[in-house]
mmCIF file of the N, C-alpha and C atoms, coordinates in Angstrom:
data_MODEL
# 
_entry.id   MODEL 
# 
loop_
_atom_site.group_PDB 
_atom_site.id 
_atom_site.type_symbol 
_atom_site.label_atom_id 
_atom_site.label_alt_id 
_atom_site.label_comp_id 
_atom_site.label_asym_id 
_atom_site.label_entity_id 
_atom_site.label_seq_id 
_atom_site.pdbx_PDB_ins_code 
_atom_site.Cartn_x 
_atom_site.Cartn_y 
_atom_site.Cartn_z 
_atom_site.occupancy 
_atom_site.B_iso_or_equiv 
_atom_site.pdbx_formal_charge 
_atom_site.auth_seq_id 
_atom_site.auth_comp_id 
_atom_site.auth_asym_id 
_atom_site.auth_atom_id 
_atom_site.pdbx_PDB_model_num 
ATOM 1   N N  . MET A 1 1  ? 110.552 127.764 84.768  1.00 0.00 ? 1  MET A N  1 
ATOM 2   C CA . MET A 1 1  ? 111.779 126.990 84.785  1.00 0.00 ? 1  MET A CA 1 
ATOM 3   C C  . MET A 1 1  ? 111.944 126.291 83.446  1.00 0.00 ? 1  MET A C  1 
ATOM 4   N N  . GLU A 1 2  ? 113.173 126.183 83.000  1.00 0.00 ? 2  GLU A N  1 
ATOM 5   C CA . GLU A 1 2  ? 113.462 125.428 81.787  1.00 0.00 ? 2  GLU A CA 1 
ATOM 6   C C  . GLU A 1 2  ? 114.228 124.179 82.174  1.00 0.00 ? 2  GLU A C  1 
ATOM 7   N N  . PRO A 1 3  ? 113.836 123.009 81.616  1.00 0.00 ? 3  PRO A N  1 
ATOM 8   C CA . PRO A 1 3  ? 114.543 121.786 81.989  1.00 0.00 ? 3  PRO A CA 1 
ATOM 9   C C  . PRO A 1 3  ? 116.009 121.861 81.606  1.00 0.00 ? 3  PRO A C  1 
ATOM 10  N N  . ILE A 1 4  ? 116.852 121.493 82.526  1.00 0.00 ? 4  ILE A N  1 
ATOM 11  C CA . ILE A 1 4  ? 118.287 121.462 82.274  1.00 0.00 ? 4  ILE A CA 1 
ATOM 12  C C  . ILE A 1 4  ? 118.646 120.015 81.978  1.00 0.00 ? 4  ILE A C  1 
ATOM 13  N N  . THR A 1 5  ? 119.344 119.778 80.883  1.00 0.00 ? 5  THR A N  1 
ATOM 14  C CA . THR A 1 5  ? 119.623 118.409 80.457  1.00 0.00 ? 5  THR A CA 1 
ATOM 15  C C  . THR A 1 5  ? 120.383 117.621 81.509  1.00 0.00 ? 5  THR A C  1 
ATOM 16  N N  . GLN A 1 6  ? 121.104 118.295 82.403  1.00 0.00 ? 6  GLN A N  1 
ATOM 17  C CA . GLN A 1 6  ? 121.875 117.607 83.426  1.00 0.00 ? 6  GLN A CA 1 
ATOM 18  C C  . GLN A 1 6  ? 121.038 117.284 84.665  1.00 0.00 ? 6  GLN A C  1 
ATOM 19  N N  . SER A 1 7  ? 119.826 117.813 84.747  1.00 0.00 ? 7  SER A N  1 
ATOM 20  C CA . SER A 1 7  ? 118.981 117.601 85.921  1.00 0.00 ? 7  SER A CA 1 
ATOM 21  C C  . SER A 1 7  ? 118.592 116.139 86.056  1.00 0.00 ? 7  SER A C  1 
ATOM 22  N N  . LEU A 1 8  ? 118.705 115.619 87.271  1.00 0.00 ? 8  LEU A N  1 
ATOM 23  C CA . LEU A 1 8  ? 118.231 114.266 87.538  1.00 0.00 ? 8  LEU A CA 1 
ATOM 24  C C  . LEU A 1 8  ? 116.734 114.268 87.780  1.00 0.00 ? 8  LEU A C  1 
ATOM 25  N N  . LEU A 1 9  ? 116.242 115.342 88.401  1.00 0.00 ? 9  LEU A N  1 
ATOM 26  C CA . LEU A 1 9  ? 114.815 115.474 88.683  1.00 0.00 ? 9  LEU A CA 1 
ATOM 27  C C  . LEU A 1 9  ? 114.402 116.903 88.388  1.00 0.00 ? 9  LEU A C  1 
ATOM 28  N N  . TYR A 1 10 ? 113.294 117.047 87.667  1.00 0.00 ? 10 TYR A N  1 
ATOM 29  C CA . TYR A 1 10 ? 112.806 118.364 87.272  1.00 0.00 ? 10 TYR A CA 1 
ATOM 30  C C  . TYR A 1 10 ? 111.287 118.391 87.393  1.00 0.00 ? 10 TYR A C  1 
ATOM 31  N N  . LEU A 1 11 ? 110.783 119.208 88.291  1.00 0.00 ? 11 LEU A N  1 
ATOM 32  C CA . LEU A 1 11 ? 109.345 119.431 88.420  1.00 0.00 ? 11 LEU A CA 1 
ATOM 33  C C  . LEU A 1 11 ? 109.095 120.914 88.214  1.00 0.00 ? 11 LEU A C  1 
ATOM 34  N N  . ASP A 1 12 ? 108.113 121.237 87.383  1.00 0.00 ? 12 ASP A N  1 
ATOM 35  C CA . ASP A 1 12 ? 107.811 122.636 87.100  1.00 0.00 ? 12 ASP A CA 1 
ATOM 36  C C  . ASP A 1 12 ? 106.310 122.870 87.199  1.00 0.00 ? 12 ASP A C  1 
ATOM 37  N N  . ASN A 1 13 ? 105.916 123.683 88.172  1.00 0.00 ? 13 ASN A N  1 
ATOM 38  C CA . ASN A 1 13 ? 104.532 124.123 88.322  1.00 0.00 ? 13 ASN A CA 1 
ATOM 39  C C  . ASN A 1 13 ? 103.556 122.949 88.444  1.00 0.00 ? 13 ASN A C  1 
ATOM 40  N N  . VAL A 1 14 ? 103.931 121.929 89.202  1.00 0.00 ? 14 VAL A N  1 
ATOM 41  C CA . VAL A 1 14 ? 103.121 120.714 89.339  1.00 0.00 ? 14 VAL A CA 1 
ATOM 42  C C  . VAL A 1 14 ? 102.013 120.938 90.374  1.00 0.00 ? 14 VAL A C  1 
ATOM 43  N N  . SER A 1 15 ? 100.787 120.673 89.956  1.00 0.00 ? 15 SER A N  1 
ATOM 44  C CA . SER A 1 15 ? 99.635  120.735 90.851  1.00 0.00 ? 15 SER A CA 1 
ATOM 45  C C  . SER A 1 15 ? 98.834  119.450 90.726  1.00 0.00 ? 15 SER A C  1 
ATOM 46  N N  . VAL A 1 16 ? 98.317  118.977 91.863  1.00 0.00 ? 16 VAL A N  1 
ATOM 47  C CA . VAL A 1 16 ? 97.471  117.781 91.903  1.00 0.00 ? 16 VAL A CA 1 
ATOM 48  C C  . VAL A 1 16 ? 96.283  118.090 92.807  1.00 0.00 ? 16 VAL A C  1 
ATOM 49  N N  . VAL A 1 17 ? 95.081  117.791 92.308  1.00 0.00 ? 17 VAL A N  1 
ATOM 50  C CA . VAL A 1 17 ? 93.854  118.014 93.077  1.00 0.00 ? 17 VAL A CA 1 
ATOM 51  C C  . VAL A 1 17 ? 93.106  116.695 93.185  1.00 0.00 ? 17 VAL A C  1 
ATOM 52  N N  . PHE A 1 18 ? 92.712  116.324 94.409  1.00 0.00 ? 18 PHE A N  1 
ATOM 53  C CA . PHE A 1 18 ? 91.899  115.134 94.665  1.00 0.00 ? 18 PHE A CA 1 
ATOM 54  C C  . PHE A 1 18 ? 90.544  115.584 95.208  1.00 0.00 ? 18 PHE A C  1 
ATOM 55  N N  . ASP A 1 19 ? 89.494  115.409 94.449  1.00 0.00 ? 19 ASP A N  1 
ATOM 56  C CA . ASP A 1 19 ? 88.130  115.751 94.892  1.00 0.00 ? 19 ASP A CA 1 
ATOM 57  C C  . ASP A 1 19 ? 88.054  117.130 95.545  1.00 0.00 ? 19 ASP A C  1 
ATOM 58  N N  . GLY A 1 20 ? 88.654  118.121 94.915  1.00 0.00 ? 20 GLY A N  1 
ATOM 59  C CA . GLY A 1 20 ? 88.617  119.485 95.424  1.00 0.00 ? 20 GLY A CA 1 
ATOM 60  C C  . GLY A 1 20 ? 89.720  119.827 96.409  1.00 0.00 ? 20 GLY A C  1 
ATOM 61  N N  . PHE A 1 21 ? 90.461  118.828 96.898  1.00 0.00 ? 21 PHE A N  1 
ATOM 62  C CA . PHE A 1 21 ? 91.579  119.069 97.817  1.00 0.00 ? 21 PHE A CA 1 
ATOM 63  C C  . PHE A 1 21 ? 92.861  119.207 97.011  1.00 0.00 ? 21 PHE A C  1 
ATOM 64  N N  . ARG A 1 22 ? 93.531  120.344 97.133  1.00 0.00 ? 22 ARG A N  1 
ATOM 65  C CA . ARG A 1 22 ? 94.765  120.600 96.389  1.00 0.00 ? 22 ARG A CA 1 
ATOM 66  C C  . ARG A 1 22 ? 95.941  120.029 97.170  1.00 0.00 ? 22 ARG A C  1 
ATOM 67  N N  . ALA A 1 23 ? 96.410  118.841 96.752  1.00 0.00 ? 23 ALA A N  1 
ATOM 68  C CA . ALA A 1 23 ? 97.509  118.163 97.443  1.00 0.00 ? 23 ALA A CA 1 
ATOM 69  C C  . ALA A 1 23 ? 98.850  118.807 97.112  1.00 0.00 ? 23 ALA A C  1 
ATOM 70  N N  . LEU A 1 24 ? 99.025  119.247 95.871  1.00 0.00 ? 24 LEU A N  1 
ATOM 71  C CA . LEU A 1 24 ? 100.222 119.986 95.448  1.00 0.00 ? 24 LEU A CA 1 
ATOM 72  C C  . LEU A 1 24 ? 99.756  121.234 94.716  1.00 0.00 ? 24 LEU A C  1 
ATOM 73  N N  . ASN A 1 25 ? 100.413 122.353 94.982  1.00 0.00 ? 25 ASN A N  1 
ATOM 74  C CA . ASN A 1 25 ? 100.028 123.616 94.366  1.00 0.00 ? 25 ASN A CA 1 
ATOM 75  C C  . ASN A 1 25 ? 101.246 124.298 93.761  1.00 0.00 ? 25 ASN A C  1 
ATOM 76  N N  . ALA A 1 26 ? 101.408 124.177 92.451  1.00 0.00 ? 26 ALA A N  1 
ATOM 77  C CA . ALA A 1 26 ? 102.476 124.853 91.707  1.00 0.00 ? 26 ALA A CA 1 
ATOM 78  C C  . ALA A 1 26 ? 103.870 124.518 92.254  1.00 0.00 ? 26 ALA A C  1 
ATOM 79  N N  . LEU A 1 27 ? 104.121 123.249 92.512  1.00 0.00 ? 27 LEU A N  1 
ATOM 80  C CA . LEU A 1 27 ? 105.421 122.802 93.019  1.00 0.00 ? 27 LEU A CA 1 
ATOM 81  C C  . LEU A 1 27 ? 106.466 122.829 91.910  1.00 0.00 ? 27 LEU A C  1 
ATOM 82  N N  . SER A 1 28 ? 107.587 123.479 92.171  1.00 0.00 ? 28 SER A N  1 
ATOM 83  C CA . SER A 1 28 ? 108.723 123.475 91.250  1.00 0.00 ? 28 SER A CA 1 
ATOM 84  C C  . SER A 1 28 ? 109.966 123.056 92.026  1.00 0.00 ? 28 SER A C  1 
ATOM 85  N N  . LEU A 1 29 ? 110.733 122.143 91.440  1.00 0.00 ? 29 LEU A N  1 
ATOM 86  C CA . LEU A 1 29 ? 111.914 121.598 92.110  1.00 0.00 ? 29 LEU A CA 1 
ATOM 87  C C  . LEU A 1 29 ? 112.865 121.061 91.057  1.00 0.00 ? 29 LEU A C  1 
ATOM 88  N N  . THR A 1 30 ? 114.142 121.345 91.211  1.00 0.00 ? 30 THR A N  1 
ATOM 89  C CA . THR A 1 30 ? 115.168 120.789 90.337  1.00 0.00 ? 30 THR A CA 1 
ATOM 90  C C  . THR A 1 30 ? 116.260 120.198 91.207  1.00 0.00 ? 30 THR A C  1 
ATOM 91  N N  . ILE A 1 31 ? 116.662 118.974 90.900  1.00 0.00 ? 31 ILE A N  1 
ATOM 92  C CA . ILE A 1 31 ? 117.775 118.340 91.598  1.00 0.00 ? 31 ILE A CA 1 
ATOM 93  C C  . ILE A 1 31 ? 118.807 117.944 90.556  1.00 0.00 ? 31 ILE A C  1 
ATOM 94  N N  . GLU A 1 32 ? 119.999 118.448 90.740  1.00 0.00 ? 32 GLU A N  1 
ATOM 95  C CA . GLU A 1 32 ? 121.101 118.201 89.814  1.00 0.00 ? 32 GLU A CA 1 
ATOM 96  C C  . GLU A 1 32 ? 121.922 116.995 90.274  1.00 0.00 ? 32 GLU A C  1 
ATOM 97  N N  . GLU A 1 33 ? 122.788 116.542 89.404  1.00 0.00 ? 33 GLU A N  1 
ATOM 98  C CA . GLU A 1 33 ? 123.696 115.448 89.736  1.00 0.00 ? 33 GLU A CA 1 
ATOM 99  C C  . GLU A 1 33 ? 124.542 115.838 90.946  1.00 0.00 ? 33 GLU A C  1 
ATOM 100 N N  . ALA A 1 34 ? 124.751 114.892 91.860  1.00 0.00 ? 34 ALA A N  1 
ATOM 101 C CA . ALA A 1 34 ? 125.566 115.038 93.070  1.00 0.00 ? 34 ALA A CA 1 
ATOM 102 C C  . ALA A 1 34 ? 124.903 115.911 94.138  1.00 0.00 ? 34 ALA A C  1 
ATOM 103 N N  . GLU A 1 35 ? 123.646 116.314 93.952  1.00 0.00 ? 35 GLU A N  1 
ATOM 104 C CA . GLU A 1 35 ? 122.919 117.048 94.984  1.00 0.00 ? 35 GLU A CA 1 
ATOM 105 C C  . GLU A 1 35 ? 122.156 116.074 95.867  1.00 0.00 ? 35 GLU A C  1 
ATOM 106 N N  . MET A 1 36 ? 121.998 116.446 97.119  1.00 0.00 ? 36 MET A N  1 
ATOM 107 C CA . MET A 1 36 ? 121.189 115.659 98.040  1.00 0.00 ? 36 MET A CA 1 
ATOM 108 C C  . MET A 1 36 ? 120.176 116.607 98.677  1.00 0.00 ? 36 MET A C  1 
ATOM 109 N N  . ARG A 1 37 ? 118.920 116.211 98.665  1.00 0.00 ? 37 ARG A N  1 
ATOM 110 C CA . ARG A 1 37 ? 117.858 117.027 99.256  1.00 0.00 ? 37 ARG A CA 1 
ATOM 111 C C  . ARG A 1 37 ? 117.013 116.167 100.175 1.00 0.00 ? 37 ARG A C  1 
ATOM 112 N N  . ALA A 1 38 ? 116.394 116.789 101.144 1.00 0.00 ? 38 ALA A N  1 
ATOM 113 C CA . ALA A 1 38 ? 115.432 116.121 102.018 1.00 0.00 ? 38 ALA A CA 1 
ATOM 114 C C  . ALA A 1 38 ? 114.094 116.829 101.859 1.00 0.00 ? 38 ALA A C  1 
ATOM 115 N N  . ILE A 1 39 ? 113.042 116.056 101.724 1.00 0.00 ? 39 ILE A N  1 
ATOM 116 C CA . ILE A 1 39 ? 111.694 116.608 101.634 1.00 0.00 ? 39 ILE A CA 1 
ATOM 117 C C  . ILE A 1 39 ? 111.019 116.341 102.977 1.00 0.00 ? 39 ILE A C  1 
ATOM 118 N N  . ILE A 1 40 ? 110.748 117.406 103.715 1.00 0.00 ? 40 ILE A N  1 
ATOM 119 C CA . ILE A 1 40 ? 110.144 117.266 105.036 1.00 0.00 ? 40 ILE A CA 1 
ATOM 120 C C  . ILE A 1 40 ? 108.862 118.095 105.099 1.00 0.00 ? 40 ILE A C  1 
ATOM 121 N N  . GLY A 1 41 ? 108.009 117.752 106.020 1.00 0.00 ? 41 GLY A N  1 
ATOM 122 C CA . GLY A 1 41 ? 106.780 118.512 106.219 1.00 0.00 ? 41 GLY A CA 1 
ATOM 123 C C  . GLY A 1 41 ? 105.810 117.713 107.055 1.00 0.00 ? 41 GLY A C  1 
ATOM 124 N N  . PRO A 1 42 ? 104.775 118.377 107.545 1.00 0.00 ? 42 PRO A N  1 
ATOM 125 C CA . PRO A 1 42 ? 103.797 117.696 108.386 1.00 0.00 ? 42 PRO A CA 1 
ATOM 126 C C  . PRO A 1 42 ? 102.910 116.757 107.572 1.00 0.00 ? 42 PRO A C  1 
ATOM 127 N N  . ASN A 1 43 ? 102.134 115.949 108.277 1.00 0.00 ? 43 ASN A N  1 
ATOM 128 C CA . ASN A 1 43 ? 101.162 115.080 107.610 1.00 0.00 ? 43 ASN A CA 1 
ATOM 129 C C  . ASN A 1 43 ? 100.246 115.924 106.730 1.00 0.00 ? 43 ASN A C  1 
ATOM 130 N N  . GLY A 1 44 ? 99.988  115.435 105.523 1.00 0.00 ? 44 GLY A N  1 
ATOM 131 C CA . GLY A 1 44 ? 99.098  116.150 104.611 1.00 0.00 ? 44 GLY A CA 1 
ATOM 132 C C  . GLY A 1 44 ? 99.760  117.246 103.811 1.00 0.00 ? 44 GLY A C  1 
ATOM 133 N N  . ALA A 1 45 ? 101.089 117.353 103.887 1.00 0.00 ? 45 ALA A N  1 
ATOM 134 C CA . ALA A 1 45 ? 101.793 118.417 103.179 1.00 0.00 ? 45 ALA A CA 1 
ATOM 135 C C  . ALA A 1 45 ? 102.007 118.114 101.698 1.00 0.00 ? 45 ALA A C  1 
ATOM 136 N N  . GLY A 1 46 ? 101.823 116.854 101.277 1.00 0.00 ? 46 GLY A N  1 
ATOM 137 C CA . GLY A 1 46 ? 101.969 116.513 99.868  1.00 0.00 ? 46 GLY A CA 1 
ATOM 138 C C  . GLY A 1 46 ? 103.220 115.731 99.522  1.00 0.00 ? 46 GLY A C  1 
ATOM 139 N N  . LYS A 1 47 ? 103.961 115.273 100.519 1.00 0.00 ? 47 LYS A N  1 
ATOM 140 C CA . LYS A 1 47 ? 105.205 114.538 100.252 1.00 0.00 ? 47 LYS A CA 1 
ATOM 141 C C  . LYS A 1 47 ? 104.947 113.255 99.461  1.00 0.00 ? 47 LYS A C  1 
ATOM 142 N N  . THR A 1 48 ? 103.981 112.471 99.880  1.00 0.00 ? 48 THR A N  1 
ATOM 143 C CA . THR A 1 48 ? 103.676 111.214 99.186  1.00 0.00 ? 48 THR A CA 1 
ATOM 144 C C  . THR A 1 48 ? 103.116 111.490 97.805  1.00 0.00 ? 48 THR A C  1 
ATOM 145 N N  . THR A 1 49 ? 102.281 112.503 97.681  1.00 0.00 ? 49 THR A N  1 
ATOM 146 C CA . THR A 1 49 ? 101.742 112.862 96.365  1.00 0.00 ? 49 THR A CA 1 
ATOM 147 C C  . THR A 1 49 ? 102.873 113.263 95.425  1.00 0.00 ? 49 THR A C  1 
ATOM 148 N N  . MET A 1 50 ? 103.861 114.016 95.922  1.00 0.00 ? 50 MET A N  1 
ATOM 149 C CA . MET A 1 50 ? 105.004 114.392 95.099  1.00 0.00 ? 50 MET A CA 1 
ATOM 150 C C  . MET A 1 50 ? 105.747 113.144 94.619  1.00 0.00 ? 50 MET A C  1 
ATOM 151 N N  . MET A 1 51 ? 105.982 112.190 95.518  1.00 0.00 ? 51 MET A N  1 
ATOM 152 C CA . MET A 1 51 ? 106.669 110.956 95.126  1.00 0.00 ? 51 MET A CA 1 
ATOM 153 C C  . MET A 1 51 ? 105.838 110.159 94.125  1.00 0.00 ? 51 MET A C  1 
ATOM 154 N N  . ASP A 1 52 ? 104.520 110.160 94.290  1.00 0.00 ? 52 ASP A N  1 
ATOM 155 C CA . ASP A 1 52 ? 103.645 109.467 93.343  1.00 0.00 ? 52 ASP A CA 1 
ATOM 156 C C  . ASP A 1 52 ? 103.715 110.101 91.954  1.00 0.00 ? 52 ASP A C  1 
ATOM 157 N N  . VAL A 1 53 ? 103.836 111.415 91.885  1.00 0.00 ? 53 VAL A N  1 
ATOM 158 C CA . VAL A 1 53 ? 103.993 112.095 90.593  1.00 0.00 ? 53 VAL A CA 1 
ATOM 159 C C  . VAL A 1 53 ? 105.336 111.724 89.973  1.00 0.00 ? 53 VAL A C  1 
ATOM 160 N N  . ILE A 1 54 ? 106.395 111.731 90.768  1.00 0.00 ? 54 ILE A N  1 
ATOM 161 C CA . ILE A 1 54 ? 107.737 111.416 90.259  1.00 0.00 ? 54 ILE A CA 1 
ATOM 162 C C  . ILE A 1 54 ? 107.794 109.989 89.720  1.00 0.00 ? 54 ILE A C  1 
ATOM 163 N N  . THR A 1 55 ? 107.163 109.049 90.417  1.00 0.00 ? 55 THR A N  1 
ATOM 164 C CA . THR A 1 55 ? 107.214 107.643 89.992  1.00 0.00 ? 55 THR A CA 1 
ATOM 165 C C  . THR A 1 55 ? 106.200 107.306 88.909  1.00 0.00 ? 55 THR A C  1 
ATOM 166 N N  . GLY A 1 56 ? 105.291 108.230 88.631  1.00 0.00 ? 56 GLY A N  1 
ATOM 167 C CA . GLY A 1 56 ? 104.300 107.988 87.587  1.00 0.00 ? 56 GLY A CA 1 
ATOM 168 C C  . GLY A 1 56 ? 103.003 107.382 88.085  1.00 0.00 ? 56 GLY A C  1 
ATOM 169 N N  . LYS A 1 57 ? 102.891 107.166 89.373  1.00 0.00 ? 57 LYS A N  1 
ATOM 170 C CA . LYS A 1 57 ? 101.658 106.596 89.942  1.00 0.00 ? 57 LYS A CA 1 
ATOM 171 C C  . LYS A 1 57 ? 100.483 107.575 89.827  1.00 0.00 ? 57 LYS A C  1 
ATOM 172 N N  . THR A 1 58 ? 100.776 108.870 89.978  1.00 0.00 ? 58 THR A N  1 
ATOM 173 C CA . THR A 1 58 ? 99.758  109.915 89.881  1.00 0.00 ? 58 THR A CA 1 
ATOM 174 C C  . THR A 1 58 ? 100.161 110.899 88.793  1.00 0.00 ? 58 THR A C  1 
ATOM 175 N N  . ARG A 1 59 ? 99.203  111.250 87.934  1.00 0.00 ? 59 ARG A N  1 
ATOM 176 C CA . ARG A 1 59 ? 99.468  112.258 86.903  1.00 0.00 ? 59 ARG A CA 1 
ATOM 177 C C  . ARG A 1 59 ? 99.121  113.640 87.450  1.00 0.00 ? 59 ARG A C  1 
ATOM 178 N N  . PRO A 1 60 ? 99.992  114.618 87.241  1.00 0.00 ? 60 PRO A N  1 
ATOM 179 C CA . PRO A 1 60 ? 99.670  115.967 87.716  1.00 0.00 ? 60 PRO A CA 1 
ATOM 180 C C  . PRO A 1 60 ? 98.541  116.582 86.885  1.00 0.00 ? 60 PRO A C  1 
ATOM 181 N N  . ASP A 1 61 ? 97.717  117.406 87.525  1.00 0.00 ? 61 ASP A N  1 
ATOM 182 C CA . ASP A 1 61 ? 96.671  118.134 86.805  1.00 0.00 ? 61 ASP A CA 1 
ATOM 183 C C  . ASP A 1 61 ? 97.284  119.233 85.954  1.00 0.00 ? 61 ASP A C  1 
ATOM 184 N N  . THR A 1 62 ? 98.344  119.845 86.452  1.00 0.00 ? 62 THR A N  1 
ATOM 185 C CA . THR A 1 62 ? 99.096  120.835 85.682  1.00 0.00 ? 62 THR A CA 1 
ATOM 186 C C  . THR A 1 62 ? 100.575 120.623 85.957  1.00 0.00 ? 62 THR A C  1 
ATOM 187 N N  . GLY A 1 63 ? 101.408 121.134 85.072  1.00 0.00 ? 63 GLY A N  1 
ATOM 188 C CA . GLY A 1 63 ? 102.846 121.094 85.274  1.00 0.00 ? 63 GLY A CA 1 
ATOM 189 C C  . GLY A 1 63 ? 103.537 119.952 84.567  1.00 0.00 ? 63 GLY A C  1 
ATOM 190 N N  . THR A 1 64 ? 104.848 119.899 84.766  1.00 0.00 ? 64 THR A N  1 
ATOM 191 C CA . THR A 1 64 ? 105.718 118.956 84.081  1.00 0.00 ? 64 THR A CA 1 
ATOM 192 C C  . THR A 1 64 ? 106.639 118.283 85.081  1.00 0.00 ? 64 THR A C  1 
ATOM 193 N N  . CYS A 1 65 ? 106.894 116.989 84.858  1.00 0.00 ? 65 CYS A N  1 
ATOM 194 C CA . CYS A 1 65 ? 107.812 116.242 85.709  1.00 0.00 ? 65 CYS A CA 1 
ATOM 195 C C  . CYS A 1 65 ? 108.705 115.370 84.835  1.00 0.00 ? 65 CYS A C  1 
ATOM 196 N N  . PHE A 1 66 ? 110.013 115.503 85.015  1.00 0.00 ? 66 PHE A N  1 
ATOM 197 C CA . PHE A 1 66 ? 110.985 114.649 84.337  1.00 0.00 ? 66 PHE A CA 1 
ATOM 198 C C  . PHE A 1 66 ? 111.884 114.021 85.388  1.00 0.00 ? 66 PHE A C  1 
ATOM 199 N N  . PHE A 1 67 ? 112.076 112.713 85.323  1.00 0.00 ? 67 PHE A N  1 
ATOM 200 C CA . PHE A 1 67 ? 112.984 112.002 86.217  1.00 0.00 ? 67 PHE A CA 1 
ATOM 201 C C  . PHE A 1 67 ? 113.981 111.269 85.340  1.00 0.00 ? 67 PHE A C  1 
ATOM 202 N N  . GLY A 1 68 ? 115.243 111.612 85.452  1.00 0.00 ? 68 GLY A N  1 
ATOM 203 C CA . GLY A 1 68 ? 116.254 111.015 84.578  1.00 0.00 ? 68 GLY A CA 1 
ATOM 204 C C  . GLY A 1 68 ? 115.984 111.417 83.136  1.00 0.00 ? 68 GLY A C  1 
ATOM 205 N N  . GLN A 1 69 ? 115.913 110.460 82.259  1.00 0.00 ? 69 GLN A N  1 
ATOM 206 C CA . GLN A 1 69 ? 115.675 110.739 80.842  1.00 0.00 ? 69 GLN A CA 1 
ATOM 207 C C  . GLN A 1 69 ? 114.206 110.587 80.461  1.00 0.00 ? 69 GLN A C  1 
ATOM 208 N N  . THR A 1 70 ? 113.319 110.414 81.448  1.00 0.00 ? 70 THR A N  1 
ATOM 209 C CA . THR A 1 70 ? 111.895 110.216 81.135  1.00 0.00 ? 70 THR A CA 1 
ATOM 210 C C  . THR A 1 70 ? 111.048 111.394 81.551  1.00 0.00 ? 70 THR A C  1 
# 
């Protein structure tokens, strides 16, 4: 994926591993202006880890994340 300057949120090939447990595996997601998305899944699916990567609380082991202009 190539970052699109109009994207509000851009994740490309994001992976996060905690002590051998792969919480995110090659996650790619783009959200454009005026789009609405819902992130759903069972417990342990990686939803909170994804939000932690987006907010900067957790650094991905691989991949890229851009939120707004950062």
